[in-house]
C-alpha positions as a Markdown table, in Angstrom:
| # | Residue | x | y | z |
|---|---|---|---|---|
| 1 | Met | -0.2 | 1.8 | 0.7 |
| 2 | Leu | -1.6 | 1.3 | -2.8 |
| 3 | Ala | 0.7 | -1.7 | -3.7 |
| 4 | Glu | -0.2 | -3.5 | -0.5 |
| 5 | Arg | -3.9 | -3.0 | -1.0 |
| 6 | Ile | -3.7 | -4.4 | -4.6 |
| 7 | Arg | -1.7 | -7.4 | -3.3 |
| 8 | Gln | -4.5 | -7.9 | -0.7 |
| 9 | Ile | -7.2 | -7.8 | -3.4 |
| 10 | Val | -5.3 | -10.4 | -5.5 |
| 11 | Ala | -4.7 | -12.6 | -2.4 |
| 12 | Glu | -8.4 | -12.5 | -1.5 |
| 13 | Gln | -9.5 | -13.3 | -5.0 |
| 14 | His | -7.1 | -16.2 | -5.4 |
| 15 | Glu | -7.3 | -17.4 | -1.7 |
| 16 | Val | -3.6 | -17.4 | -1.3 |
| 17 | Pro | -1.4 | -15.8 | 1.4 |
| 18 | Ile | -0.5 | -12.2 | 0.6 |
| 19 | Ser | 3.1 | -13.1 | 1.5 |
| 20 | Ser | 3.3 | -15.4 | -1.5 |
| 21 | Leu | 2.6 | -12.5 | -3.9 |
| 22 | Gly | 5.2 | -10.2 | -5.2 |
| 23 | Thr | 5.3 | -7.6 | -8.0 |
| 24 | Asn | 6.7 | -10.2 | -10.4 |
| 25 | Thr | 3.9 | -12.7 | -9.7 |
| 26 | Asn | 2.4 | -13.4 | -13.1 |
| 27 | Phe | -1.4 | -13.7 | -13.4 |
| 28 | Phe | -1.2 | -16.3 | -16.1 |
| 29 | Lys | 1.9 | -18.4 | -15.2 |
| 30 | Asp | 1.8 | -18.2 | -11.4 |
| 31 | Leu | -1.9 | -17.8 | -10.7 |
| 32 | Asp | -3.2 | -19.5 | -13.8 |
| 33 | Asp | -6.5 | -17.7 | -14.2 |
| 34 | Ser | -7.1 | -14.9 | -16.7 |
| 35 | Leu | -10.8 | -14.6 | -15.8 |
| 36 | Asp | -9.9 | -13.7 | -12.2 |
| 37 | Leu | -7.7 | -11.0 | -13.6 |
| 38 | Ala | -10.8 | -9.3 | -15.2 |
| 39 | Glu | -12.5 | -9.4 | -11.8 |
| 40 | Ile | -9.4 | -8.1 | -10.0 |
| 41 | Ile | -9.2 | -5.2 | -12.5 |
| 42 | Met | -12.9 | -4.4 | -11.9 |
| 43 | Thr | -12.4 | -4.5 | -8.2 |
| 44 | Cys | -9.4 | -2.1 | -8.5 |
| 45 | Glu | -11.5 | 0.2 | -10.6 |
| 46 | Glu | -14.2 | 0.3 | -8.0 |
| 47 | Glu | -11.8 | 0.5 | -5.0 |
| 48 | Phe | -9.7 | 3.3 | -6.4 |
| 49 | Ala | -12.5 | 5.1 | -8.4 |
| 50 | Ile | -10.7 | 4.8 | -11.7 |
| 51 | Ser | -11.3 | 3.4 | -15.2 |
| 52 | Ile | -8.7 | 1.2 | -16.9 |
| 53 | Pro | -9.1 | 1.1 | -20.7 |
| 54 | Asp | -9.2 | -2.4 | -22.2 |
| 55 | Thr | -6.1 | -1.6 | -24.3 |
| 56 | Glu | -4.2 | -1.2 | -21.0 |
| 57 | Ala | -5.9 | -4.1 | -19.3 |
| 58 | Phe | -4.7 | -6.5 | -22.0 |
| 59 | Asp | -1.1 | -5.5 | -21.2 |
| 60 | Ile | -1.3 | -6.4 | -17.5 |
| 61 | Gln | 0.7 | -9.6 | -16.9 |
| 62 | Thr | 2.0 | -9.2 | -13.4 |
| 63 | Ile | 1.0 | -7.7 | -10.1 |
| 64 | Gly | 3.6 | -5.0 | -10.7 |
| 65 | Asp | 1.9 | -4.2 | -14.0 |
| 66 | Leu | -1.4 | -3.8 | -12.3 |
| 67 | Ile | 0.1 | -1.6 | -9.6 |
| 68 | Ser | 1.7 | 0.7 | -12.3 |
| 69 | Cys | -1.5 | 0.8 | -14.2 |
| 70 | Val | -3.6 | 1.8 | -11.2 |
| 71 | Gln | -1.0 | 4.4 | -10.2 |
| 72 | Arg | -1.2 | 6.0 | -13.7 |
| 73 | His | -4.9 | 6.5 | -13.3 |
| 74 | Ile | -5.3 | 7.4 | -9.7 |
| 75 | Thr | -5.6 | 11.0 | -8.8 |
| 76 | Val | -4.1 | 11.0 | -5.3 |
| 77 | Pro | -0.5 | 10.2 | -4.4 |
| 78 | Ser | 0.2 | 6.5 | -4.0 |
| 79 | Asn | 1.5 | 7.0 | -0.4 |
| 80 | Val | -1.9 | 8.4 | 0.7 |
| 81 | Trp | -4.4 | 5.6 | 1.0 |
| 82 | Pro | -7.3 | 5.7 | 1.5 |
| 83 | Pro | -7.6 | 9.1 | -0.2 |
| 84 | Pro | -9.1 | 12.0 | 1.8 |
| 85 | Pro | -12.8 | 12.5 | 1.4 |
| 86 | Ile | -13.9 | 14.9 | -1.3 |
| 87 | Tyr | -16.5 | 17.4 | -0.2 |
């Protein structure tokens, strides 16, 4: 699912177990690295073929915020991942 893939991206970027990450995990307080957040956002944009405006990116504080933001911009239902190929 979408949320699981985003948690996996964050876990890989921060080299932490995915089990330690929840929707309330805060990028600034718990993971302590705002530069990695920019990279995570770019990875999500590539992975899900979306574009997150800077104005929305500045509001992302938690993994849950990121999941919600991606869901707003994605064009396939969140329970269908990976999306079917477009021909």
